[in-house]
N, C-alpha and C positions, 0 to 999 in steps of 0.2 A: 671767153666773154666775161667779164667782171659785174658782178652784181653786189650794191648792197644786201645785205642779206637781210631786209625789212621790205624793201621795196624792190619788184623785180622790173630791171630795165632792158629793153630791146637794144641799146647804143651801148658801144663802148666808149672808155672814155674820153679817148683818145678821139673820137668824132663826136661828142657830144655838143660842144660849143657851135658846130655848121648845122647837126642836122635838128637839134632840140626845137620844139615849138616855140616861134621867139612873138608871143603875145607881150611877154612883158622881158625879152632875153635883155642884158645889159652891152651895151653898145662900147664894148672895150676893144683897145686896139689888138692887131694881134698878139697872146700872151705867147711868153716863149717857154710856159710851160703847162701842164694839164691842170692847176692850181692857180688861182688867183692870189698871190702873195698879200699879205696884208702888212704894209710897215707899221711900224711902233707907233708914230705920231697917227691920233686919231681923227685921219682927213676922209674915211671911209663914208662916213655920213652925206656929208656934202657931196662926195663923189658920185654917188648913186642918187642922189637927187638931180644932178645934172645929166646922167646918162642914162636913168630911167624912158623907156618907151611912150611911157604913159600916167597921167597920176589917175587914171580912171581905175576903178577894180578890172581883175578878167572877165571874159565873158560866161565861164564858168559859175564864176560867182556872181555874178550880174544876173544872170538868167533862175538862177537855182531856189529860189525863195528867200534868200538870206536878208532880202529888204533893209540893209545897212541905214539908208534913210532914216531909219522909223525907231534906230537905235533900240533894240531888243537887246540890250546887252546883259541884262539881267539872268536871260537864258542860256547866255554864254557862257556862265561863271558859275553853274550848279556841280558842287562836288560830285555828288552820283545822281543815278536816276530817282527823280521823285516826281512822281506823276502828279499830286497833288499841287506841287510848286507851280508846276509846269503849265496846270489846268488853271492853277491862278492868275499866273502871269499874262497869259494870251488871252483869258476871260476879260482883262481889264484892256484888252487891244483887239477887239473883233472886228475891226477894218483890216489888219492883218490877215486873220483867219480866213475870212471871205474872200479876201483877194487870192490867197494861196489856193482856197478852193475851186474857185474861177480858174485860175490857172492850169489847176491839176485837170480839171474837169475837159477844158477849152485843147488841150494839149495831147489827152489821149483820146477826147471823141474827134477830132480832126484825124489823127492817124488810124483809127475803126472806121472813119466813115470812107477813107480811102479805101482800106482794106475790103469793105463794102463794094465799092463801085468797080473797082477791079474784077471781085467775082461775079457781079452784073454784067459786065463786059467782056469776061472771061477771058481777062488777062493777067490772072493772079501768078500764072509761073513764070511770065516775062518780066513782071513788077516784082517777083519775090527779093531778090535782091537789094532793088531800090527801097522796098520797105524795111528792109532788115537794117539799111544802113539811117532810116528816118526813127526807127526805133531808136538805134543806139544814141542819136543827136537828142532824141525826146529826153532819154533819161540823164544825158548829162544836164540836161537845161532844168529838169528837176531836181536834180540836186544827189547828198550823197545817200541820202536812206534809200533810195530807189538804185543807184547803184548799187547799193550793197547787195540790194535783193538779186538784180540781174549777174552779178558776180558767182553768186551762189547758182544761179540756173546754169551760168554758161560753164561751170564745170561738169556739166552732164552732158558729154558726147555724143551719149548713148540714146539722149530723150529730145536735143533740140537741133532742128535742120541745120543742115552745114552752113547755108548762108548767115542766117542767126547765129549760129554758133562763133564765126569767124569773127562777124562784127560785136557780139557781145564779150567776145575774147580780150576785144581792146580796151575793154571796161576796166582789166585787171591794173594795168599802171600806164597808160596811155593816155591820161587826165590832163585838160589843158593846168599849165603850173600858174600860181599866183605869183605876184613880185617879188623879187629877192629882195626888195628893200622893207617889204612887210615883213618877210623871213627872218631879215635883220633884228628888225624891231621887235618882235617875237622871243626871238634870243634872247635880245640884251635885259628885256623886259622879265623875262620866266627866271635866265640867271643871274640877276643883277649885276652883270659885269656888262663893258663894253666888248665890242665882238672881238677888239685886235688884242684882248687881253686874253682871250679864250684862246683863240685858234692863229696859226702864223700865217694860213694858208686855207682860203677855203675856194670853191668852183664858181666861178661865175653867176652858172645857172645849174639848178637842180638837174640832179642825173637821171631821177625818175619822179614822178607825181603821179598822187593816186587819189581817191576821191577823201579822204579824211588827213592828207599831211603830202609832203614832199620832202625828200633825203638830199642831202649836200654831200659831199667829199670832201674832208677839211683835216688839219694837223693839229692836233695839242700843241699847244704852244711851251707849256711846261715839261711836259714828256716826249713830246715828239712823233707820237703814234698817230697812224693814220687811221681816222675814223670817220664814222658815216652818223650824219647828222639829221636826225627826224623833224621837221619842225611839223606844227599842225596848222589845217589849211587855218583862217582867221574866220570867222563866225559859224563854224561847223556846228559846234554843239546848240546854236539857237536854233538852227534850219533843221537839223534832227529832231529838237524837241519839239517844232512845230509839225512836224511830218510825221511824227510820231503821236501827237495829240489826236491828228487827224485819220489815222491810219486805225487809231483803238474807238474812236467814235464808228467809224465804218464797221470795225469789227463786231462791235456793239449792235449796231443793226443787222447785220447780217446773222448774228445768232439768234435774234428777235424774230425776225423774217422767217429764217428758215427753221426755226425751234430747235436746234442744235444741242447734244450735249455738251460738247466742247467749251472749255471758256476761251474763246477765242481773244478776249481781252488780256487774260493772263498769259497766253502763248505770244501777243503783243508785247507786253510788258516783259516777259522774260528775253525776248530778244533785242527788248530795248537797253533791256540791264546790260546785258552782255557788251552792246555796241559800246553804253556809257562807259563799262571797263575799258573798254579797247581804245577809249580817246581819251584815258589816261595813263602817258606813256608813264609814270611810276610803278603802276601796276603791271606793265610792261615791261618793264625791266626786272622787275621781281619774279617776272614769270621766267624770263628769261634764265635767270642766276638759277631757277629750282630747274628748268628743264637742265641746263647745263652741268649740275650738279646729279642730276638721273640718269642722261642719256650723253653727255659730252665724253665718255670714253668708247662709245661706238665706232668701227672703223669707217673711215670715207663721209663721215659725218661731223661736221667742224659747225659747235655753236660757238658765237662770237661773247667777247667778253662785253657784260654790260658796265658801263660808267654810272653807277648809282648814284654817288655823289655830285654827279653833272648833269641828272636827270631832273626834270620837274614834269609837271603834268601837261604841257604841251611841247615839250623839246626831250628828246631823247639822242644820246651819247653811247655809241656802240662800237665796237671792233670793226674795223673796215676788212670785208672776206671776200677774198677772188674766189667765185664756184659759182654755183647754180643755186637759186633761192630753193629750198624746201618750205618754210615757214615761218611765218613770225609769231608773235606772242601776243598777240593783243586779244584776241576771242578766243580764250581760252576757260576751262570751267573744271570743276571738282567734282565726280561722284563723291556720294556718300556712301557707305561701304555695304548696307543695306540692298541700294539703289544698285551698286555694282554686282553683286551677288545675286540678285535676281535678274539683272540681265544674262549672267553666266549661265542661271538654271534654264530661263527660258530658252538661249540659243540651244543647250543640249537637249531640253525636250524637245524643241522643233527638228533637229535635225537626227532625233531618236523618234521622230514621229511620235511623240508619246502628248496627243493633242489635249488629253483630259488633262496632265499634270502642265501644260501651257495655259490652260484657261486659268487655270489658281495661280501661275505667274502674274498673267495678265491683271489680274486682282490684285497681289502684290503690290507691282508697279502702278497701279492707280488707273490703269486703263479701263478698267471696266469696272462696275458696282456690283459690292459684295452681293448686293441681291438678285444681280443676273441669273439666268437660268442656266448654271451652268452644263447642262446635259445638251441642252441646244447651242449654247457658245461653242460645246468640243466638237459638236455635229457640224457647226458653220466654219469653225477654224480646220476641219479635216477637209472639209470641201476646197477651200480656199488654198491652202498649202500642199494638200498631197501631191500635187503632180509636181510644182517646182523642186519639192524635196525629194522627191522620185529619181531625181536626176544626180545624185551624190552629192554630198558635200561640196566637193569641189567644183561642183556647176553652180549651185546656190546665188542668182545673182539677188541685190540689194530690189529692183524694179521688178522681178518677179515676185518677190514676198509682198510689197506695197501694191503692188499693180490691182488685183483684184480685191483689196482688203476695206475700202471704202462702202460697198454696199453692206459689209457684215459691220462696219465701226459705225454707221447709223441706225443699222436695224436692233442691235443690241447696247442702244446707248453708250456706246465708247466715248471716254473721254481723254482729251489729250492734255496730260499735265503740265503746269509750265516749264518744268525743265528739259522735257521731250525734244522740245522744238529745235534746240541746240545740239542734240544727237541725232535726231534725223540730219539735221543738215549738214554735220560732220561726216555721217558716213555718205549720204547723197554727195558730196564734194570728193570724198576720199577716192570714192570708186567713180566718180564722174572720172577725175585728173587722173586715174591709174589705166582708164580704160581707153583714155586720148592715147596712150603709148602702147598699151596691151589690151587689144579688144577681147581677150578670151578673160580677162580680170575679174575676179569674183571678192568681193570684202569679205563676207562670210566664211568662204572656203580659204580664205588666206590668213583668217583669225582666226579659224577654230583650231587649229595646233597649239596658239598658246592657251587657249579654253580651254583645251584636253588636259595640257598641263598642269595649268591652275586646278583645275578638278581632282587631279591624281594627285597633288603633290600640296594642296592647302590645308592646314591645321585647322580651320575653321568649323567650328560643331555644323552650321549650317550647311556648307559645301558639303563637309563627309556626309549628311545626313543624305543631302543629295543623291550623292555617288550610290550611297548604298541602294535609296530608292531605285534607280535605274539600273544597277545591277540585278537586282531580283524583285521577281514578281511572284505573290503568291508563296515566298520562301523559295521558288526555284530561281540558281542560280543563273543568269544571263550573260554565257561567257563572252556572246560574239559581241556585245557590247561593250566589254572590256577590252577584247583584242583590237576594236576600234578605236577605243580611247589612247590604248597604247602606239596603236598606227600612227595615229594623227599627230599625237604628242612628242615622237620622234621624227616623224615627216619633215619638220622644220629645222631640225638641228643636224639627223644624218641625211636629208634629200631623200631619201628611200625608203620603203614600205619595211613594217616590221620584218614581215616573213617576204623571203625572195626565193624565186625558183629560178636560178641562175645558173649555167654552167660554174664551177669552183665553190659551189658551196655555200653555207650562208655569208653574210657580211660580218667579217670581222668588229665593223665599225658598230653597227647597230645591237650584235653578241653583247660587245664593251658596255653599249649605253644604257641598254638592258639592264645587265646585270649594277652596273651605277646605280640605276635607279632604284632597283628593288634592294638592294643592301644599305641604301643609305636611311637617314631619320626622315627625308621626305617621303620616301617609299613605305613608310611602314603599318601607315592604313592599308594600302593595297597590298601590301606582303601578308599582312593578316588577314585578310580577306582570300588569300591565294591558300594559304597554309590551313585554314579552316575547310577550305572544298577539298583540297588534297587529302587531308584528314578524311573527310567525309567518303570521298572517294577510294581510298585504299581500303576503309573499314568496306565499303562495297565490295570490293575485290575481294576481299578477306570471305566475304558473306558467298560469293560467288564459285571459290574455289571449295569452299565447304560444302555447298551443295553439290558441286560436283562429284565431289568424294563419295558422300554418301548415296549421291544417287545408284553409284555402283555397286553399293551395299546388296547382301542377298536378300529376297524376300522384301522388297522394296522399303526397308527400315530408313525412315527418316528421321530427324531433330528437329524441334521448332527452335532451338536457339540458331539455327544456320538457315531459317527460312527469311527470302528475300522478301521485303515489300515493296509495294510500287515507289516509297521514297528512294529507297536502296537501289533502284534500278534508275533512277532519276540521277542519283549520284554517279553510276559507274558511268551512266552515258556523259556526265561532266567531266570526269577523270579524264575518259575516253578523250574527249576533245579537249583538254587542258594538255594531255601528252602530246596530241595532234599539233597544238600550236608550240610546243617546244619542241619539237621534232621537225617543224618549218615544212610541214607536209598538210597545212591545213585545208580542206576539201573545199571549198569554195571557191580559192583559188582568186582571190581577191579581198585581201587584207585590209584595203585602204574602205572598203564597201562598207557604210553603215548600215546595219541589220536593223530593222526598225521592229517593234513590238508585232507579235504573233510570227514571225518568220524564224524564231529559233528552231533547231532542228532537233527533236525529243525522240528520233526513233529509237528502237530499243537495241543496245548493244549487248554483243556475246563475248565469252572471254576470247574467244581467237581474234576477235579485235583488238581489245587490251593487251594481249600479250605482244602481236605484231608491232604494237609500236613500242612497246616496253622494250623488247627486242632489239629495234631500230637505236631507240635512247640510248640503251647499255651500249651497242656498238663502240669498237675504239675510234672510229672516223667521225662518228659524232659527239665524245667526250672530248677529244683531243682537242678541238678548238677553243673550247670552255675553258681548260685546263691550264693552256697556253694563255690566255687573258688572265688567269686569278694574278699572276704575281705582279700586272700592272693595273690593280687596283688599290685604291689607298688602304693603310693598315686598316683603317676601322668596319671599311667593307670586305676586307679578310677576313676579320675575325666576326662579323654577323653572319658570314657562310660558314663557317665553322660551326657557328650556333642554330642555325638551320636544321639539321637533323636532330638535334635534341629540343628543339622545339616542336618540330612535324611528330616525333616520336612521343613526347607527351601529350599531344593534343590527342593523338592516334589511340594511346593506353587509355586515355581517359573515356574517349569516345566509347572502347569496345568492353571497358570493365561498366560502364553505365548502362549499355544496351544490354551484357549479361543479365546484370541485377533484375533488370527490367523484365527480362523473358524467363528469369528462373523464378523469380519469386511473386511477382505481379499478375 
């Protein structure tokens, strides 16, 4: 089934002339091909006038508050979202605003009244599908702003009843088209050329129509490429500007009436800004070019070529792609680095149940004021998220995280920053689309491997500091957390856990990936931590051996230099668990499980435990798989491997010397 990459169509090219809605279809004689050939002489304009079904605007435009007869052209030509200009435009036209408010109120009022009557007559279940269809028609009548909101909601298959979901999903790309004659006029006005100077062929009707525009298939006259031509719906910006003004006013009323801490008007402004950017097809083309540069090399994903030189604010020309649409590039945004790192830290702390650190992250992200009671917030977040996180990272759903947060947000004066609305919408839509294909999909579980890999490999001082804070508590190394991060970071690439207890021994793929990570520049920070902990553990092992030896001396002679402290016992336990991890016999039995604060196993380890693991590591069956992989590593990784014993020995000698001097002379 062919799709233009921007707007998805449920119709094939071979069938669209017969099946597409014909509010304004062109009454052409049966065309010999899928595309309407444009002759070189400029006769298209008069031909379209003769064959157009009607001179009136289509039903969608007529009923959606465009109010062309009132000529609000000024609001349809804004270069960017500017609420002060929009306010000024409609302040001079109060009749338009009043009429629109009346239309919205009566339309929704009638629908809610019918739902109320259904409940009184106990026929809600019987009328469910009827009311769902009526709601879709209402949203179409009210126009693009409400359709955009409904499109986001319709992506949540887990939240919307099936009848409503089926109806709202029709809003994704089955909106009545506007006339092709109007589309041709816009193309010629925007590009400054006659239509037959641009294209040699063009489809007589749009192959897909949505709330903001519609798409034609065409062939460029000069280069001959098959392209998708996206044309913006006339007057759409004016209609959205009016609705945004009304929504912003209502947001202010709700905020004042409910005494909310969230700046709802700023949320509307952020959504409006993204919507205005989506209506500027020049930005969409630039986003497409950037996306192609970043992700165009991914297998099975085709990013169409953008014809930037032949694109304007209301007309976009791009390569025609046969396939299934994933996304367009209209509503896109970029995170500042500090916000991106803040979200990564918040995900880390959430998954690891470090709710005290999560409260600090919420302050960093602007969700709670700095003056909030951190202790109380931490306790509240623990109550909200504890059960959801207890399922394990792979089972955390976005709806679980957001479901019980409302009361806490109100109690502690949570604020919703303007940038946050687009993030929430993106996550909700992403998880909703995926759930429709895979009911078990979890957005956090799917993205956490990338987060883990980012934290382990990023050279940012902020993320490195976060990693160190995550791995250490009161100076004690929490190896379970490192194990979890390593497991998750490898899960996406290897498709397996870091530790595999299966017949045939360790996975060669996983061993190679671990070595490749640890022996590269990206793994230097984690490698330094591991060498530090190994040196501390080996030092403790030496003390344990020394203590065991002196214990056998006659008359109970002991030496203070070989006395083990509580810290040494902890270091010996850490060494034991590191060796277990290296030997692939981690006793928890599930390396993918993220272990939270307070779940560390700090039981005292004796020499026999450590000796048993060391003997296993030294066995030929354990060493051979690693030795066989070394020749496959890059030369720089092999060199780094040769440097490890020297580095570890230096750290161990320094630690032993410092302790000896301290115990002898202090």
